[in-house]
PDB file of N, H, CA, C and O in Angstrom:
ATOM      1  N   HIS A   1       0.826  -1.386  -0.238  1.00  0.00           N
ATOM      2  CA  HIS A   1      -0.126  -0.434  -0.237  1.00  0.00           C
ATOM      3  C   HIS A   1       0.508   1.208  -0.015  1.00  0.00           C
ATOM      4  O   HIS A   1      -0.101   2.275  -0.094  1.00  0.00           O
ATOM      5  N   LYS A   2       1.967   0.945   0.293  1.00  0.00           N
ATOM      6  H   LYS A   2       2.463   0.078   0.357  1.00  0.00           H
ATOM      7  CA  LYS A   2       2.733   2.157   0.651  1.00  0.00           C
ATOM      8  C   LYS A   2       2.955   2.896  -1.032  1.00  0.00           C
ATOM      9  O   LYS A   2       2.823   4.087  -1.312  1.00  0.00           O
ATOM     10  N   ILE A   3       3.285   1.878  -1.876  1.00  0.00           N
ATOM     11  H   ILE A   3       3.393   0.910  -1.649  1.00  0.00           H
ATOM     12  CA  ILE A   3       3.769   2.288  -3.051  1.00  0.00           C
ATOM     13  C   ILE A   3       2.354   3.074  -3.859  1.00  0.00           C
ATOM     14  O   ILE A   3       2.497   3.595  -4.966  1.00  0.00           O
ATOM     15  N   TYR A   4       1.514   3.070  -3.407  1.00  0.00           N
ATOM     16  H   TYR A   4       1.398   2.647  -2.508  1.00  0.00           H
ATOM     17  CA  TYR A   4       0.022   3.155  -4.168  1.00  0.00           C
ATOM     18  C   TYR A   4      -0.027   4.428  -3.452  1.00  0.00           C
ATOM     19  O   TYR A   4      -0.216   5.471  -4.079  1.00  0.00           O
ATOM     20  N   ALA A   5       0.138   4.418  -2.127  1.00  0.00           N
ATOM     21  H   ALA A   5       0.291   3.571  -1.618  1.00  0.00           H
ATOM     22  CA  ALA A   5       0.257   6.204  -1.251  1.00  0.00           C
ATOM     23  C   ALA A   5       1.224   6.695  -2.196  1.00  0.00           C
ATOM     24  O   ALA A   5       0.834   7.533  -3.009  1.00  0.00           O
ATOM     25  N   ALA A   6       2.172   6.391  -2.219  1.00  0.00           N
ATOM     26  H   ALA A   6       2.489   5.711  -1.558  1.00  0.00           H
ATOM     27  CA  ALA A   6       3.414   7.212  -2.799  1.00  0.00           C
ATOM     28  C   ALA A   6       2.995   7.724  -4.619  1.00  0.00           C
ATOM     29  O   ALA A   6       3.283   8.857  -5.004  1.00  0.00           O
ATOM     30  N   HIS A   7       2.302   6.695  -5.559  1.00  0.00           N
ATOM     31  H   HIS A   7       2.067   5.775  -5.246  1.00  0.00           H
ATOM     32  CA  HIS A   7       1.849   6.906  -6.703  1.00  0.00           C
ATOM     33  C   HIS A   7       0.666   7.865  -6.604  1.00  0.00           C
ATOM     34  O   HIS A   7       0.553   8.687  -7.513  1.00  0.00           O
ATOM     35  N   LEU A   8      -0.214   7.864  -5.633  1.00  0.00           N
ATOM     36  H   LEU A   8      -0.122   7.196  -4.894  1.00  0.00           H
ATOM     37  CA  LEU A   8      -1.640   8.924  -5.263  1.00  0.00           C
ATOM     38  C   LEU A   8      -1.106  10.470  -5.269  1.00  0.00           C
ATOM     39  O   LEU A   8      -1.873  11.431  -5.331  1.00  0.00           O
ATOM     40  N   LYS A   9       0.653  10.596  -5.181  1.00  0.00           N
ATOM     41  H   LYS A   9       1.276   9.816  -5.131  1.00  0.00           H
ATOM     42  CA  LYS A   9       0.813  12.009  -4.641  1.00  0.00           C
ATOM     43  C   LYS A   9       1.542  12.698  -5.909  1.00  0.00           C
ATOM     44  O   LYS A   9       1.912  13.869  -5.990  1.00  0.00           O
ATOM     45  N   THR A  10       1.653  11.681  -6.873  1.00  0.00           N
ATOM     46  H   THR A  10       1.352  10.730  -6.807  1.00  0.00           H
ATOM     47  CA  THR A  10       2.241  12.474  -8.296  1.00  0.00           C
ATOM     48  C   THR A  10       1.798  13.059  -8.889  1.00  0.00           C
ATOM     49  O   THR A  10       0.587  12.971  -8.686  1.00  0.00           O
ATOM     50  N   PRO A  11       2.096  13.963  -9.894  1.00  0.00           N
ATOM     51  CA  PRO A  11       1.527  14.891 -10.111  1.00  0.00           C
ATOM     52  C   PRO A  11       0.751  13.979 -11.565  1.00  0.00           C
ATOM     53  O   PRO A  11      -0.251  14.568 -11.971  1.00  0.00           O
ATOM     54  N   GLN A  12       1.095  12.672 -12.348  1.00  0.00           N
ATOM     55  H   GLN A  12       1.909  12.194 -12.019  1.00  0.00           H
ATOM     56  CA  GLN A  12       0.046  12.225 -13.175  1.00  0.00           C
ATOM     57  C   GLN A  12      -1.028  11.944 -12.439  1.00  0.00           C
ATOM     58  O   GLN A  12      -2.121  12.404 -12.768  1.00  0.00           O
ATOM     59  N   ALA A  13      -0.847  10.955 -11.065  1.00  0.00           N
ATOM     60  H   ALA A  13       0.042  10.581 -10.797  1.00  0.00           H
ATOM     61  CA  ALA A  13      -1.893  10.700 -10.747  1.00  0.00           C
ATOM     62  C   ALA A  13      -2.731  11.592  -9.912  1.00  0.00           C
ATOM     63  O   ALA A  13      -3.714  10.897  -9.654  1.00  0.00           O
ATOM     64  N   ARG A  14      -2.947  13.201  -9.124  1.00  0.00           N
ATOM     65  H   ARG A  14      -2.149  13.765  -9.333  1.00  0.00           H
ATOM     66  CA  ARG A  14      -3.345  14.051  -9.198  1.00  0.00           C
ATOM     67  C   ARG A  14      -4.064  14.746 -10.475  1.00  0.00           C
ATOM     68  O   ARG A  14      -5.126  15.367 -10.454  1.00  0.00           O
ATOM     69  N   GLU A  15      -3.519  14.580 -11.205  1.00  0.00           N
ATOM     70  H   GLU A  15      -2.656  14.075 -11.222  1.00  0.00           H
ATOM     71  CA  GLU A  15      -3.952  14.941 -12.947  1.00  0.00           C
ATOM     72  C   GLU A  15      -5.328  13.959 -13.644  1.00  0.00           C
ATOM     73  O   GLU A  15      -6.348  14.333 -14.223  1.00  0.00           O
ATOM     74  N   GLU A  16      -4.864  12.681 -13.319  1.00  0.00           N
ATOM     75  H   GLU A  16      -4.035  12.377 -12.849  1.00  0.00           H
ATOM     76  CA  GLU A  16      -6.052  11.551 -13.128  1.00  0.00           C
ATOM     77  C   GLU A  16      -7.098  11.815 -12.262  1.00  0.00           C
ATOM     78  O   GLU A  16      -8.213  11.995 -12.753  1.00  0.00           O
ATOM     79  N   LEU A  17      -6.937  11.875 -10.991  1.00  0.00           N
ATOM     80  H   LEU A  17      -6.032  11.729 -10.591  1.00  0.00           H
ATOM     81  CA  LEU A  17      -7.875  12.595 -10.356  1.00  0.00           C
ATOM     82  C   LEU A  17      -8.804  13.711 -10.506  1.00  0.00           C
ATOM     83  O   LEU A  17     -10.011  13.559 -10.324  1.00  0.00           O
ATOM     84  N   ASP A  18      -8.200  14.998 -10.883  1.00  0.00           N
ATOM     85  H   ASP A  18      -7.219  15.122 -11.031  1.00  0.00           H
ATOM     86  CA  ASP A  18      -8.523  15.666 -11.300  1.00  0.00           C
ATOM     87  C   ASP A  18      -9.635  15.381 -12.571  1.00  0.00           C
ATOM     88  O   ASP A  18     -10.816  15.714 -12.483  1.00  0.00           O
ATOM     89  N   GLU A  19      -9.092  14.759 -13.673  1.00  0.00           N
ATOM     90  H   GLU A  19      -8.132  14.488 -13.745  1.00  0.00           H
ATOM     91  CA  GLU A  19      -9.917  14.397 -14.708  1.00  0.00           C
ATOM     92  C   GLU A  19     -11.522  13.473 -14.331  1.00  0.00           C
ATOM     93  O   GLU A  19     -12.622  13.556 -14.876  1.00  0.00           O
ATOM     94  N   LEU A  20     -11.100  12.728 -13.321  1.00  0.00           N
ATOM     95  H   LEU A  20     -10.206  12.661 -12.879  1.00  0.00           H
ATOM     96  CA  LEU A  20     -12.113  11.834 -12.573  1.00  0.00           C
ATOM     97  C   LEU A  20     -13.483  12.628 -12.060  1.00  0.00           C
ATOM     98  O   LEU A  20     -14.674  12.506 -12.348  1.00  0.00           O
ATOM     99  N   SER A  21     -12.667  13.587 -11.073  1.00  0.00           N
ATOM    100  H   SER A  21     -11.700  13.686 -10.840  1.00  0.00           H
ATOM    101  CA  SER A  21     -13.240  14.773 -10.288  1.00  0.00           C
ATOM    102  C   SER A  21     -14.461  15.195 -11.595  1.00  0.00           C
ATOM    103  O   SER A  21     -15.632  14.843 -11.737  1.00  0.00           O
ATOM    104  N   SER A  22     -13.584  16.079 -12.400  1.00  0.00           N
ATOM    105  H   SER A  22     -12.633  16.365 -12.284  1.00  0.00           H
ATOM    106  CA  SER A  22     -13.986  16.327 -13.899  1.00  0.00           C
ATOM    107  C   SER A  22     -15.769  16.060 -14.380  1.00  0.00           C
ATOM    108  O   SER A  22     -16.761  16.693 -14.743  1.00  0.00           O
ATOM    109  N   LEU A  23     -15.304  14.644 -14.075  1.00  0.00           N
ATOM    110  H   LEU A  23     -14.498  14.129 -13.780  1.00  0.00           H
ATOM    111  CA  LEU A  23     -16.404  13.277 -15.142  1.00  0.00           C
ATOM    112  C   LEU A  23     -17.437  13.249 -14.032  1.00  0.00           C
ATOM    113  O   LEU A  23     -18.621  13.144 -14.352  1.00  0.00           O
ATOM    114  N   VAL A  24     -17.120  13.326 -12.860  1.00  0.00           N
ATOM    115  H   VAL A  24     -16.159  13.411 -12.600  1.00  0.00           H
ATOM    116  CA  VAL A  24     -18.420  13.332 -12.046  1.00  0.00           C
ATOM    117  C   VAL A  24     -19.327  14.480 -11.732  1.00  0.00           C
ATOM    118  O   VAL A  24     -20.486  14.583 -11.329  1.00  0.00           O
ATOM    119  N   LYS A  25     -18.242  15.414 -12.110  1.00  0.00           N
ATOM    120  H   LYS A  25     -17.301  15.330 -12.438  1.00  0.00           H
ATOM    121  CA  LYS A  25     -19.386  16.602 -12.204  1.00  0.00           C
ATOM    122  C   LYS A  25     -19.987  16.808 -13.324  1.00  0.00           C
ATOM    123  O   LYS A  25     -21.169  16.986 -13.031  1.00  0.00           O
ATOM    124  N   LYS A  26     -19.804  16.915 -14.839  1.00  0.00           N
ATOM    125  H   LYS A  26     -18.844  16.770 -15.078  1.00  0.00           H
ATOM    126  CA  LYS A  26     -20.387  16.804 -16.012  1.00  0.00           C
ATOM    127  C   LYS A  26     -21.548  15.984 -15.747  1.00  0.00           C
ATOM    128  O   LYS A  26     -22.736  16.274 -15.600  1.00  0.00           O
ATOM    129  N   THR A  27     -20.737  14.581 -15.714  1.00  0.00           N
ATOM    130  H   THR A  27     -19.772  14.346 -15.834  1.00  0.00           H
ATOM    131  CA  THR A  27     -21.990  13.350 -16.138  1.00  0.00           C
ATOM    132  C   THR A  27     -22.856  13.131 -14.749  1.00  0.00           C
ATOM    133  O   THR A  27     -24.062  13.002 -14.961  1.00  0.00           O
ATOM    134  N   GLY A  28     -22.583  13.088 -13.812  1.00  0.00           N
ATOM    135  H   GLY A  28     -21.604  13.192 -13.640  1.00  0.00           H
ATOM    136  CA  GLY A  28     -22.876  12.005 -12.580  1.00  0.00           C
ATOM    137  C   GLY A  28     -22.478  10.657 -12.357  1.00  0.00           C
ATOM    138  O   GLY A  28     -21.350  10.184 -12.503  1.00  0.00           O
ATOM    139  N   PRO A  29     -23.151  10.288 -12.119  1.00  0.00           N
ATOM    140  CA  PRO A  29     -22.618   8.561 -11.612  1.00  0.00           C
ATOM    141  C   PRO A  29     -21.468   8.195 -12.189  1.00  0.00           C
ATOM    142  O   PRO A  29     -21.617   8.582 -13.348  1.00  0.00           O
ATOM    143  N   VAL A  30     -20.332   7.653 -12.106  1.00  0.00           N
ATOM    144  H   VAL A  30     -20.212   7.338 -11.165  1.00  0.00           H
ATOM    145  CA  VAL A  30     -19.200   6.548 -12.939  1.00  0.00           C
ATOM    146  C   VAL A  30     -19.396   6.047 -12.274  1.00  0.00           C
ATOM    147  O   VAL A  30     -20.100   6.223 -11.280  1.00  0.00           O
ATOM    148  N   CYS A  31     -18.514   4.824 -12.812  1.00  0.00           N
ATOM    149  H   CYS A  31     -17.942   4.682 -13.619  1.00  0.00           H
ATOM    150  CA  CYS A  31     -18.515   3.486 -12.547  1.00  0.00           C
ATOM    151  C   CYS A  31     -16.985   3.351 -12.448  1.00  0.00           C
ATOM    152  O   CYS A  31     -16.352   3.711 -13.440  1.00  0.00           O
ATOM    153  N   ILE A  32     -16.213   2.819 -11.246  1.00  0.00           N
ATOM    154  H   ILE A  32     -16.728   2.526 -10.439  1.00  0.00           H
ATOM    155  CA  ILE A  32     -14.481   2.369 -11.464  1.00  0.00           C
ATOM    156  C   ILE A  32     -14.377   0.925 -11.189  1.00  0.00           C
ATOM    157  O   ILE A  32     -14.817   0.533 -10.108  1.00  0.00           O
ATOM    158  N   LEU A  33     -13.951   0.229 -11.864  1.00  0.00           N
ATOM    159  H   LEU A  33     -13.594   0.548 -12.742  1.00  0.00           H
ATOM    160  CA  LEU A  33     -14.053  -1.324 -12.174  1.00  0.00           C
ATOM    161  C   LEU A  33     -12.689  -1.918 -11.923  1.00  0.00           C
ATOM    162  O   LEU A  33     -11.763  -1.154 -12.197  1.00  0.00           O
ATOM    163  N   CYS A  34     -12.410  -2.915 -11.539  1.00  0.00           N
ATOM    164  H   CYS A  34     -13.162  -3.536 -11.317  1.00  0.00           H
ATOM    165  CA  CYS A  34     -11.572  -3.755 -11.006  1.00  0.00           C
ATOM    166  C   CYS A  34     -11.681  -5.459 -10.854  1.00  0.00           C
ATOM    167  O   CYS A  34     -12.717  -6.122 -10.821  1.00  0.00           O
ATOM    168  N   TYR A  35     -10.448  -5.883 -10.782  1.00  0.00           N
ATOM    169  H   TYR A  35      -9.606  -5.344 -10.808  1.00  0.00           H
ATOM    170  CA  TYR A  35     -10.712  -7.216 -11.036  1.00  0.00           C
ATOM    171  C   TYR A  35     -10.664  -7.962  -9.704  1.00  0.00           C
ATOM    172  O   TYR A  35     -10.721  -9.169  -9.469  1.00  0.00           O
ATOM    173  N   GLU A  36     -10.529  -6.786  -8.810  1.00  0.00           N
ATOM    174  H   GLU A  36     -10.483  -5.806  -9.001  1.00  0.00           H
ATOM    175  CA  GLU A  36     -10.421  -7.539  -7.083  1.00  0.00           C
ATOM    176  C   GLU A  36     -12.279  -7.861  -6.557  1.00  0.00           C
ATOM    177  O   GLU A  36     -13.122  -6.971  -6.441  1.00  0.00           O
ATOM    178  N   ARG A  37     -12.422  -8.773  -6.412  1.00  0.00           N
ATOM    179  H   ARG A  37     -11.738  -9.495  -6.506  1.00  0.00           H
ATOM    180  CA  ARG A  37     -13.803  -8.950  -5.760  1.00  0.00           C
ATOM    181  C   ARG A  37     -14.252  -7.529  -4.785  1.00  0.00           C
ATOM    182  O   ARG A  37     -15.157  -6.745  -5.074  1.00  0.00           O
ATOM    183  N   ASP A  38     -13.510  -7.467  -3.784  1.00  0.00           N
ATOM    184  H   ASP A  38     -12.775  -8.103  -3.550  1.00  0.00           H
ATOM    185  CA  ASP A  38     -13.839  -7.028  -2.933  1.00  0.00           C
ATOM    186  C   ASP A  38     -13.491  -5.621  -2.361  1.00  0.00           C
ATOM    187  O   ASP A  38     -12.534  -5.468  -1.601  1.00  0.00           O
ATOM    188  N   HIS A  39     -14.310  -4.589  -2.757  1.00  0.00           N
ATOM    189  H   HIS A  39     -15.087  -4.713  -3.374  1.00  0.00           H
ATOM    190  CA  HIS A  39     -13.477  -3.004  -2.310  1.00  0.00           C
ATOM    191  C   HIS A  39     -12.658  -2.670  -1.470  1.00  0.00           C
ATOM    192  O   HIS A  39     -11.842  -1.748  -1.475  1.00  0.00           O
ATOM    193  N   ARG A  40     -13.018  -3.895  -0.295  1.00  0.00           N
ATOM    194  H   ARG A  40     -13.681  -4.644  -0.291  1.00  0.00           H
ATOM    195  CA  ARG A  40     -12.115  -3.314   0.800  1.00  0.00           C
ATOM    196  C   ARG A  40     -10.819  -3.697   0.474  1.00  0.00           C
ATOM    197  O   ARG A  40      -9.888  -3.054   0.959  1.00  0.00           O
ATOM    198  N   HIS A  41     -10.581  -4.726  -0.336  1.00  0.00           N
ATOM    199  H   HIS A  41     -11.337  -5.248  -0.730  1.00  0.00           H
ATOM    200  CA  HIS A  41      -9.032  -4.929  -0.797  1.00  0.00           C
ATOM    201  C   HIS A  41      -8.462  -4.284  -2.338  1.00  0.00           C
ATOM    202  O   HIS A  41      -7.694  -4.853  -3.113  1.00  0.00           O
ATOM    203  N   CYS A  42      -8.834  -3.485  -2.435  1.00  0.00           N
ATOM    204  H   CYS A  42      -9.459  -3.023  -1.805  1.00  0.00           H
ATOM    205  CA  CYS A  42      -8.914  -2.933  -3.954  1.00  0.00           C
ATOM    206  C   CYS A  42      -8.294  -1.583  -3.697  1.00  0.00           C
ATOM    207  O   CYS A  42      -8.374  -1.169  -2.541  1.00  0.00           O
ATOM    208  N   HIS A  43      -7.715  -0.866  -4.556  1.00  0.00           N
ATOM    209  H   HIS A  43      -7.650  -1.203  -5.495  1.00  0.00           H
ATOM    210  CA  HIS A  43      -7.012   0.497  -4.634  1.00  0.00           C
ATOM    211  C   HIS A  43      -8.137   1.253  -5.018  1.00  0.00           C
ATOM    212  O   HIS A  43      -8.117   2.376  -4.514  1.00  0.00           O
ATOM    213  N   ARG A  44      -8.959   1.061  -5.624  1.00  0.00           N
ATOM    214  H   ARG A  44      -8.976   0.149  -6.033  1.00  0.00           H
ATOM    215  CA  ARG A  44     -10.152   1.342  -6.265  1.00  0.00           C
ATOM    216  C   ARG A  44     -11.071   2.163  -5.081  1.00  0.00           C
ATOM    217  O   ARG A  44     -11.563   3.286  -5.195  1.00  0.00           O
ATOM    218  N   GLN A  45     -11.141   1.268  -3.941  1.00  0.00           N
ATOM    219  H   GLN A  45     -10.741   0.356  -3.848  1.00  0.00           H
ATOM    220  CA  GLN A  45     -11.684   2.150  -2.809  1.00  0.00           C
ATOM    221  C   GLN A  45     -11.095   3.595  -2.518  1.00  0.00           C
ATOM    222  O   GLN A  45     -11.788   4.605  -2.390  1.00  0.00           O
ATOM    223  N   TRP A  46      -9.422   3.530  -2.414  1.00  0.00           N
ATOM    224  H   TRP A  46      -8.859   2.710  -2.518  1.00  0.00           H
ATOM    225  CA  TRP A  46      -9.000   5.251  -2.203  1.00  0.00           C
ATOM    226  C   TRP A  46      -9.400   6.014  -2.667  1.00  0.00           C
ATOM    227  O   TRP A  46      -9.906   6.975  -2.088  1.00  0.00           O
ATOM    228  N   ILE A  47      -9.269   5.775  -4.692  1.00  0.00           N
ATOM    229  H   ILE A  47      -8.858   4.994  -5.163  1.00  0.00           H
ATOM    230  CA  ILE A  47      -9.787   6.742  -5.723  1.00  0.00           C
ATOM    231  C   ILE A  47     -11.256   6.706  -5.056  1.00  0.00           C
ATOM    232  O   ILE A  47     -11.850   7.783  -5.124  1.00  0.00           O
ATOM    233  N   ALA A  48     -11.803   5.862  -4.552  1.00  0.00           N
ATOM    234  H   ALA A  48     -11.321   4.988  -4.498  1.00  0.00           H
ATOM    235  CA  ALA A  48     -13.325   6.249  -4.295  1.00  0.00           C
ATOM    236  C   ALA A  48     -13.878   7.283  -3.496  1.00  0.00           C
ATOM    237  O   ALA A  48     -14.782   8.098  -3.682  1.00  0.00           O
ATOM    238  N   GLU A  49     -12.934   6.986  -2.351  1.00  0.00           N
ATOM    239  H   GLU A  49     -12.201   6.324  -2.200  1.00  0.00           H
ATOM    240  CA  GLU A  49     -12.714   7.960  -0.849  1.00  0.00           C
ATOM    241  C   GLU A  49     -12.097   9.033  -1.136  1.00  0.00           C
ATOM    242  O   GLU A  49     -12.055   9.825  -0.194  1.00  0.00           O
ATOM    243  N   ILE A  50     -11.546   9.401  -2.179  1.00  0.00           N
ATOM    244  H   ILE A  50     -11.580   8.758  -2.944  1.00  0.00           H
ATOM    245  CA  ILE A  50     -10.716  11.159  -2.600  1.00  0.00           C
ATOM    246  C   ILE A  50     -12.457  11.348  -3.425  1.00  0.00           C
ATOM    247  O   ILE A  50     -13.272  12.236  -3.177  1.00  0.00           O
ATOM    248  N   ILE A  51     -12.569  10.505  -4.154  1.00  0.00           N
ATOM    249  H   ILE A  51     -11.907   9.783  -4.356  1.00  0.00           H
ATOM    250  CA  ILE A  51     -13.757  11.610  -5.042  1.00  0.00           C
ATOM    251  C   ILE A  51     -14.743  11.874  -4.549  1.00  0.00           C
ATOM    252  O   ILE A  51     -15.570  12.758  -4.773  1.00  0.00           O
ATOM    253  N   GLU A  52     -14.666  10.847  -3.620  1.00  0.00           N
ATOM    254  H   GLU A  52     -13.995  10.128  -3.438  1.00  0.00           H
ATOM    255  CA  GLU A  52     -16.259  11.013  -2.383  1.00  0.00           C
ATOM    256  C   GLU A  52     -15.943  12.413  -1.539  1.00  0.00           C
ATOM    257  O   GLU A  52     -16.849  13.209  -1.292  1.00  0.00           O
ATOM    258  N   GLU A  53     -14.464  12.651  -1.090  1.00  0.00           N
ATOM    259  H   GLU A  53     -13.728  12.004  -1.290  1.00  0.00           H
ATOM    260  CA  GLU A  53     -14.651  13.603  -0.397  1.00  0.00           C
ATOM    261  C   GLU A  53     -14.556  15.004  -1.500  1.00  0.00           C
ATOM    262  O   GLU A  53     -15.387  15.909  -1.413  1.00  0.00           O
ATOM    263  N   ARG A  54     -13.970  15.018  -2.034  1.00  0.00           N
ATOM    264  H   ARG A  54     -13.295  14.283  -2.104  1.00  0.00           H
ATOM    265  CA  ARG A  54     -13.638  16.004  -3.613  1.00  0.00           C
ATOM    266  C   ARG A  54     -14.842  16.525  -3.798  1.00  0.00           C
ATOM    267  O   ARG A  54     -15.176  17.644  -3.409  1.00  0.00           O
ATOM    268  N   GLU A  55     -15.293  16.018  -4.185  1.00  0.00           N
ATOM    269  H   GLU A  55     -15.021  15.109  -4.501  1.00  0.00           H
ATOM    270  CA  GLU A  55     -17.149  16.415  -4.728  1.00  0.00           C
ATOM    271  C   GLU A  55     -18.351  16.222  -3.717  1.00  0.00           C
ATOM    272  O   GLU A  55     -19.550  16.369  -3.954  1.00  0.00           O
ATOM    273  N   ARG A  56     -17.683  15.821  -2.419  1.00  0.00           N
ATOM    274  H   ARG A  56     -16.709  15.701  -2.225  1.00  0.00           H
ATOM    275  CA  ARG A  56     -18.901  15.433  -1.908  1.00  0.00           C
ATOM    276  C   ARG A  56     -20.470  14.266  -2.496  1.00  0.00           C
ATOM    277  O   ARG A  56     -21.674  14.442  -2.312  1.00  0.00           O
ATOM    278  N   VAL A  57     -19.976  13.514  -2.973  1.00  0.00           N
ATOM    279  H   VAL A  57     -18.997  13.370  -3.121  1.00  0.00           H
ATOM    280  CA  VAL A  57     -21.106  12.709  -3.772  1.00  0.00           C
ATOM    281  C   VAL A  57     -20.825  11.025  -2.460  1.00  0.00           C
ATOM    282  O   VAL A  57     -20.052  10.899  -1.510  1.00  0.00           O
ATOM    283  N   LYS A  58     -21.657  10.239  -2.940  1.00  0.00           N
ATOM    284  H   LYS A  58     -22.285  10.341  -3.712  1.00  0.00           H
ATOM    285  CA  LYS A  58     -21.873   9.090  -1.838  1.00  0.00           C
ATOM    286  C   LYS A  58     -21.210   8.260  -2.524  1.00  0.00           C
ATOM    287  O   LYS A  58     -21.769   8.467  -3.601  1.00  0.00           O
ATOM    288  N   VAL A  59     -20.467   7.496  -2.741  1.00  0.00           N
ATOM    289  H   VAL A  59     -20.012   7.328  -1.866  1.00  0.00           H
ATOM    290  CA  VAL A  59     -19.976   5.945  -3.114  1.00  0.00           C
ATOM    291  C   VAL A  59     -20.607   4.514  -3.238  1.00  0.00           C
ATOM    292  O   VAL A  59     -20.124   3.611  -2.555  1.00  0.00           O
ATOM    293  N   GLN A  60     -21.302   4.349  -3.791  1.00  0.00           N
ATOM    294  H   GLN A  60     -21.694   5.083  -4.346  1.00  0.00           H
ATOM    295  CA  GLN A  60     -21.619   3.181  -3.814  1.00  0.00           C
ATOM    296  C   GLN A  60     -21.638   2.153  -4.210  1.00  0.00           C
ATOM    297  O   GLN A  60     -22.112   2.080  -5.343  1.00  0.00           O
ATOM    298  N   ASN A  61     -21.214   0.947  -3.635  1.00  0.00           N
ATOM    299  H   ASN A  61     -20.828   1.007  -2.714  1.00  0.00           H
ATOM    300  CA  ASN A  61     -20.156  -0.194  -4.110  1.00  0.00           C
ATOM    301  C   ASN A  61     -20.962  -1.315  -4.530  1.00  0.00           C
ATOM    302  O   ASN A  61     -21.552  -1.949  -3.655  1.00  0.00           O
ATOM    303  N   LEU A  62     -21.089  -1.703  -5.913  1.00  0.00           N
ATOM    304  H   LEU A  62     -20.609  -1.188  -6.624  1.00  0.00           H
ATOM    305  CA  LEU A  62     -22.215  -2.650  -6.410  1.00  0.00           C
ATOM    306  C   LEU A  62     -21.284  -4.012  -6.252  1.00  0.00           C
ATOM    307  O   LEU A  62     -20.118  -4.040  -6.645  1.00  0.00           O
ATOM    308  N   VAL A  63     -21.912  -5.077  -5.660  1.00  0.00           N
ATOM    309  H   VAL A  63     -22.859  -5.055  -5.340  1.00  0.00           H
ATOM    310  CA  VAL A  63     -21.156  -6.581  -5.685  1.00  0.00           C
ATOM    311  C   VAL A  63     -21.879  -7.650  -6.058  1.00  0.00           C
ATOM    312  O   VAL A  63     -22.908  -7.839  -5.410  1.00  0.00           O
ATOM    313  N   ALA A  64     -21.565  -8.577  -7.129  1.00  0.00           N
ATOM    314  H   ALA A  64     -20.729  -8.423  -7.656  1.00  0.00           H
ATOM    315  CA  ALA A  64     -22.142  -9.498  -7.294  1.00  0.00           C
ATOM    316  C   ALA A  64     -22.727 -10.469  -7.246  1.00  0.00           C
ATOM    317  O   ALA A  64     -21.838 -11.259  -7.560  1.00  0.00           O
ATOM    318  N   ARG A  65     -23.579 -11.046  -7.087  1.00  0.00           N
ATOM    319  H   ARG A  65     -24.302 -10.404  -6.832  1.00  0.00           H
ATOM    320  CA  ARG A  65     -24.181 -12.408  -6.364  1.00  0.00           C
ATOM    321  C   ARG A  65     -22.995 -13.721  -6.824  1.00  0.00           C
ATOM    322  O   ARG A  65     -22.527 -13.918  -7.946  1.00  0.00           O
ATOM    323  N   GLN A  66     -22.760 -14.392  -5.716  1.00  0.00           N
ATOM    324  H   GLN A  66     -23.140 -14.232  -4.805  1.00  0.00           H
ATOM    325  CA  GLN A  66     -22.347 -15.455  -5.676  1.00  0.00           C
ATOM    326  C   GLN A  66     -23.071 -17.020  -6.132  1.00  0.00           C
ATOM    327  O   GLN A  66     -24.115 -17.626  -5.890  1.00  0.00           O
ATOM    328  N   VAL A  67     -21.963 -17.209  -6.843  1.00  0.00           N
ATOM    329  H   VAL A  67     -21.115 -16.717  -7.039  1.00  0.00           H
ATOM    330  CA  VAL A  67     -23.163 -18.248  -7.948  1.00  0.00           C
ATOM    331  C   VAL A  67     -22.246 -19.403  -7.693  1.00  0.00           C
ATOM    332  O   VAL A  67     -22.489 -20.505  -8.186  1.00  0.00           O
TER     333      VAL A  67
END
């Protein structure tokens, strides 16, 4: 997690987060996808929390049914 935390502080990551924030402002809900089944074990949760804080939106995690 240290590596990803450091990455989020880079100019590239900040630019990409700004782009995602802009998209949320323009279009409303967006979907962030990943291969990790549980959002609590995935880096996308960090992104979701940042956008939630920046844009004052509520993040909703969609979970597939077990088959």
